[in-house]
C-alpha positions as CSV (number, residue, x, y, z in Angstrom):
1,M,17.3,-21.8,-15.5
2,Q,18.5,-24.5,-13.1
3,E,21.7,-22.6,-12.6
4,F,19.7,-19.5,-11.5
5,F,17.8,-21.5,-8.9
6,E,21.0,-23.1,-7.6
7,F,22.4,-19.6,-7.4
8,L,19.4,-18.4,-5.3
9,L,19.7,-21.4,-3.0
10,S,23.5,-21.4,-2.5
11,N,24.6,-18.0,-3.6
12,K,27.4,-19.6,-5.7
13,S,27.6,-18.7,-9.4
14,S,28.1,-21.5,-12.0
15,N,27.9,-19.5,-15.2
16,G,28.4,-16.0,-16.7
17,F,24.8,-15.0,-15.9
18,T,24.8,-16.0,-12.3
19,S,28.3,-14.6,-11.9
20,D,27.2,-11.2,-13.2
21,L,24.1,-11.4,-11.0
22,G,26.3,-12.1,-8.0
23,N,28.4,-9.1,-8.8
24,Y,25.3,-6.9,-9.1
25,V,24.1,-8.2,-5.7
26,E,27.4,-7.5,-4.1
27,D,27.6,-4.0,-5.6
28,A,24.0,-3.3,-4.4
29,K,24.9,-4.4,-0.9
30,H,27.7,-1.9,-0.7
31,N,26.0,1.0,-2.5
32,T,24.6,3.3,0.2
33,R,23.1,5.7,-2.4
34,W,21.2,2.9,-4.1
35,R,20.0,1.6,-0.7
36,Q,18.8,5.0,0.3
37,Q,16.9,5.4,-3.0
38,Y,15.4,2.0,-2.6
39,M,14.2,2.8,1.0
40,T,12.8,6.1,-0.3
41,W,10.9,4.2,-3.0
42,E,9.7,1.6,-0.6
43,R,8.4,4.4,1.8
44,M,6.6,6.0,-1.1
45,Q,4.9,2.7,-2.0
46,T,3.8,2.2,1.6
47,Y,2.4,5.7,1.7
48,A,0.5,5.2,-1.6
49,R,-1.0,1.9,-0.3
50,D,-2.0,3.6,2.9
51,E,-3.5,6.5,1.0
52,G,-5.5,4.1,-1.2
53,S,-6.7,2.2,1.9
54,L,-7.9,5.5,3.4
55,E,-9.7,6.5,0.2
56,K,-11.4,3.1,0.0
57,A,-12.5,3.3,3.7
58,I,-14.0,6.7,3.0
59,E,-15.8,5.4,-0.1
60,I,-17.3,2.5,1.9
61,A,-18.3,4.8,4.7
62,E,-20.1,7.1,2.2
63,N,-22.0,4.1,0.7
64,L,-23.0,2.8,4.1
65,L,-24.2,6.3,5.1
66,K,-26.3,6.5,1.9
67,M,-27.8,3.1,2.7
68,N,-28.9,4.4,6.1
69,L,-28.8,0.9,7.7
70,L,-26.1,1.5,10.3
71,T,-25.4,4.2,12.9
72,P,-22.3,6.4,12.3
73,E,-20.7,4.7,15.3
74,Q,-21.2,1.3,13.7
75,I,-19.8,2.6,10.4
76,A,-16.8,4.1,12.1
77,Q,-16.1,0.7,13.7
78,A,-16.6,-1.2,10.4
79,V,-14.3,0.9,8.3
80,N,-11.8,1.8,11.1
81,L,-12.2,5.6,10.8
82,P,-12.7,8.1,13.6
83,L,-16.3,8.8,14.4
84,E,-15.7,12.5,13.8
85,Q,-14.6,11.7,10.3
86,I,-17.8,9.7,9.7
87,L,-19.9,12.5,11.0
88,S,-18.1,15.0,8.7
89,I,-18.7,12.7,5.7
90,K,-22.4,12.5,6.7
91,E,-22.7,16.3,6.9
92,N,-21.1,16.6,3.5
93,L,-23.5,14.1,2.0
94,L,-26.5,15.9,3.6
95,A,-25.2,19.2,2.1
96,E,-25.1,17.7,-1.4
97,P,-28.1,18.0,-3.7
98,A,-30.1,14.8,-4.0
99,E,-29.4,12.7,-7.0
100,K,-32.1,12.4,-9.6
């Protein structure tokens, strides 16, 4: 384990494992296809996080509208969504049948 940490700090391999790891790192540095795949994967992860954040903001806005404690303008500011989107959510909630 100590050899691994020394490899991370100095980038010098001292045994077979760290030597293999160093070779993999060098291969990855020069492999444009792998880098492109990694960048694509990273973009997809960012998109998924952004999508999840948007869904959560909409869910919070719906809950705040149901509580009827804040104005749509205040809710838009609180969840960082456009006022038009908050008003649309409010219209959809009003169109839904009341829960029993």
